[in-house]
C-alpha positions in Angstrom: 0.0 0.0 0.0 1.8 3.1 -1.2 -0.1 6.1 0.4 0.7 9.6 1.3 1.1 10.2 5.1 -0.9 13.2 6.2 -1.9 15.0 9.4 -5.6 15.3 10.5 -6.9 17.7 13.0 -8.4 15.2 15.4 -10.3 17.9 17.2 -12.5 18.4 14.2 -13.5 14.7 14.2 -16.6 13.3 15.9 -16.0 12.0 19.4 -16.8 8.4 18.4 -13.9 8.4 16.0 -11.2 10.3 17.9 -9.9 7.3 19.9 -9.1 5.5 16.7 -7.0 8.5 15.5 -5.0 9.3 18.6 -1.4 8.1 18.2 -2.0 6.7 14.8 -0.2 7.1 11.5 -2.8 8.4 9.0 -2.6 8.1 5.2 -4.7 9.6 2.4 -6.1 6.8 0.2 -8.8 8.9 -1.6 -9.8 7.9 -5.1 -12.9 10.2 -5.4 -13.4 13.9 -5.6 -16.6 13.7 -3.6 -15.3 11.8 -0.6 -12.0 11.7 1.3 -10.8 8.3 2.5 -8.0 7.8 5.1 -6.2 4.7 6.1 -5.5 4.6 9.9 -2.5 2.4 10.7 -3.5 1.1 14.1 -4.6 -2.3 15.5 -4.7 -4.0 12.1 -5.9 -1.0 10.2 -9.1 1.0 9.7 -10.5 3.1 6.8 -12.2 6.4 7.5 -14.4 7.9 4.8 -15.7 11.5 5.0 -18.3 12.6 2.5 -21.1 15.2 2.2 -24.0 14.8 4.6 -26.4 11.9 3.9 -24.2 10.3 1.2 -22.8 7.3 3.3 -25.9 6.0 5.1 -26.7 3.4 2.3 -23.1 2.1 2.2 -22.8 2.0 6.0 -26.0 -0.1 6.3 -24.8 -2.5 3.7 -21.4 -2.9 5.3 -23.1 -3.7 8.7 -25.4 -6.2 7.0 -22.6 -7.9 5.0 -20.4 -8.1 8.0 -23.2 -10.1 9.7 -22.9 -12.5 6.7 -19.1 -12.7 7.0 -18.6 -11.0 3.7 -16.7 -8.0 4.9 -15.1 -6.4 8.0 -16.8 -4.6 10.9 -18.4 -1.2 10.7 -17.0 0.7 13.7 -19.0 3.9 13.4 -21.3 5.9 11.2 -22.0 9.5 12.1 -23.9 12.1 10.2 -23.4 15.7 11.3 -22.1 18.5 9.1 -20.7 15.7 7.0 -21.0 11.9 6.9 -18.2 9.9 8.7 -17.9 6.2 8.3 -15.2 4.1 10.0 -14.6 0.4 9.3 -12.0 -2.2 10.0 -9.6 -3.0 7.1 -10.5 -6.2 5.2 -7.5 -8.5 5.2 -5.8 -9.2 1.9 -5.3 -7.1 -1.2 -7.5 -6.0 -4.1 -7.7 -8.7 -6.7 -6.6 -6.2 -9.5 -3.1 -6.2 -8.1 -0.5 -7.3 -10.6 0.4 -10.6 -8.8 -3.3 -11.7 -9.3 -3.6 -10.5 -12.8 -0.6 -12.6 -13.8 -2.7 -15.8 -13.2 -5.9 -14.9 -15.0 -7.6 -18.3 -14.9 -7.3 -18.5 -11.2 -8.5 -15.0 -10.9 -11.6 -15.6 -13.0 -12.4 -18.7 -11.0 -12.2 -17.0 -7.6 -14.1 -14.0 -8.8 -17.0 -16.3 -10.0 -17.0 -18.4 -6.8 -16.8 -15.3 -4.5 -19.7 -13.6 -6.3 -21.9 -16.7 -6.2 -21.2 -17.1 -2.5 -22.5 -13.6 -1.9 -25.6 -14.1 -4.1 -26.4 -17.4 -2.4 -27.0 -15.6 0.9 -30.6 -15.4 1.9 -31.5 -11.7 1.3 -34.5 -11.7 3.7 -33.0 -9.2 6.2 -31.1 -7.0 3.7 -31.8 -3.3 4.7 -31.9 -2.0 1.1 -34.4 -3.2 -1.4 -35.6 -2.4 -4.9 -32.2 -1.6 -6.5 -33.2 -2.8 -9.9 -36.6 -1.0 -9.9 -34.8 2.2 -9.1 -32.4 1.8 -11.9 -35.2 1.0 -14.4 -37.0 4.2 -13.4 -33.8 6.3 -13.8 -33.2 4.7 -17.2 -36.6 5.7 -18.6 -36.2 9.2 -17.3 -32.7 9.6 -18.8 -33.9 8.3 -22.2 -36.5 11.0 -22.3 -33.8 13.5 -21.5 -31.5 12.1 -24.2 -29.0 11.2 -21.5 -27.1 8.0 -22.2 -23.7 6.4 -22.4 -22.8 5.5 -26.0 -19.9 3.2 -24.9 -22.3 0.9 -23.0 -24.7 0.7 -26.0 -21.7 -0.4 -28.1 -20.6 -2.8 -25.4 -24.0 -4.5 -25.6 -23.9 -4.5 -29.4 -26.9 -2.2 -29.7 -27.0 -0.6 -33.0 -28.6 2.6 -31.8 -29.9 4.5 -28.8 -33.4 3.6 -29.8 -32.5 0.0 -30.3 -31.1 -0.2 -26.8 -34.1 1.5 -25.3 -36.5 -0.7 -27.2 -34.7 -3.8 -25.9 -35.1 -2.4 -22.4 -38.8 -1.8 -22.8 -39.5 -5.2 -24.3 -37.6 -7.2 -21.6 -37.5 -5.3 -18.4 -40.2 -7.5 -17.0 -37.7 -10.4 -17.0 -35.5 -9.0 -14.3 -35.8 -10.5 -10.9 -35.0 -8.9 -7.5 -34.0 -11.9 -5.5 -30.4 -11.7 -4.4 -28.1 -9.5 -2.4 -26.2 -7.3 -4.8 -22.7 -5.9 -4.1 -23.4 -3.1 -6.5 -19.9 -2.7 -7.9 -18.5 -6.2 -8.2 -15.3 -5.2 -9.9 -11.8 -6.6 -9.1 -10.7 -3.7 -6.9 -13.5 -4.5 -4.5 -12.7 -8.2 -4.1 -10.0 -8.9 -1.5 -7.7 -12.0 -1.8 -4.8 -13.4 0.1 -1.6 -14.5 -1.6 -3.0 -17.9 -2.3 -6.0 -16.6 -4.1 -8.3 -17.2 -1.1 -11.3 -14.9 -0.9 -11.1 -12.6 2.1 -14.0 -10.3 1.7 -15.7 -7.5 -0.3 -15.4 -3.7 0.1 -17.3 -0.7 -1.1 -21.1 -1.5 -1.1 -22.3 1.9 -2.2 -24.8 0.4 -4.8 -25.6 -2.7 -2.8 -29.1 -4.1 -1.9 -31.6 -6.6 -3.2 -31.8 -6.7 -7.0 -31.1 -8.8 -10.1 -27.9 -10.8 -10.0 -26.9 -9.9 -13.5 -25.9 -6.4 -12.6 -23.1 -7.8 -10.4 -22.3 -10.4 -13.1 -22.0 -7.7 -15.7 -19.5 -5.6 -13.6 -17.5 -8.7 -12.7 -17.1 -9.7 -16.4 -16.4 -6.2 -17.5 -13.7 -5.8 -14.8 -12.0 -9.1 -15.9 -12.1 -8.0 -19.5 -10.8 -4.5 -18.7 -8.1 -5.4 -16.3 -6.9 -8.5 -18.2 -7.2 -6.7 -21.5 -8.9 -9.9 -22.9 -12.3 -11.4 -23.5 -10.9 -14.9 -22.9 -12.0 -15.4 -19.3 -15.7 -14.7 -19.4 -16.5 -18.4 -19.9 -14.2 -19.5 -17.0 -15.9 -16.9 -14.8 -19.4 -18.2 -15.7 -18.4 -21.8 -15.2 -17.1 -20.9 -11.8 -20.1 -18.8 -10.9 -22.6 -21.4 -12.2 -24.3 -21.2 -15.6 -27.5 -22.4 -13.9 -28.1 -18.9 -12.7 -27.0 -17.0 -15.9 -29.6 -15.7 -18.4 -28.4 -14.0 -21.6 -31.4 -11.7 -22.0 -31.2 -10.5 -18.4 -27.5 -9.9 -18.8 -27.9 -7.9 -21.9 -30.8 -6.0 -20.3 -28.5 -4.9 -17.5 -26.1 -3.6 -20.1 -28.9 -1.6 -21.7 -30.0 -0.2 -18.3 -26.5 0.8 -17.5 -26.3 2.7 -20.8 -29.1 4.9 -19.5 -28.0 5.1 -15.9 -24.2 5.2 -15.8 -22.5 8.1 -14.0 -18.7 8.3 -14.1 
């Protein structure tokens, strides 16, 4: 982990977080302009995320839920005052997009498939966030009317035109099923592995909740293709995940929906 060491004014932090910061080395690990993320090098490590008010509640709820399912580390604190503050324990291992994992693409595709299927097989009964797919469909229709879309995603789904992608969405949206826990961004950077390719946990559940599994499948496949610079490992991923749960129409429908909902 190559991060920039920084100094934080502990007095400006909420009381529930101060004890974690006192006497700690603190590093800036931010990767977003909207939020600041800090690594706290103490007692195995913590991550502190600070974001505008009312922007971290969803993610905090999903971290707490998935920790109860042994899919991620513990949420230590969530405070919403002038800003949102979220503190969680570091998940052991390293992000699976590290070079040492990319050098063994078949093993990476296998563990990615198995890890995602493990998450999707958890009973979603008590998941705190529901209706993720319905919300995306609603946004997609709104954005189409406003001529707001991502041409790259339409091309990725082999849709010949904006209208073609939207027509496919309208004809097939009834096929989507909200029946699994979604990670929400099941890309390689959010899957943690140890040196032996053992799954250690997920991170970053900002888009998580109950929805159609093919949204997660889409992002896992895209991430393998993007990071490995190859389309050769999709079938290995699907064999590992389980083709019994894969539906081509629902997968392509998720691509179409993302074309009308994607925000960089």
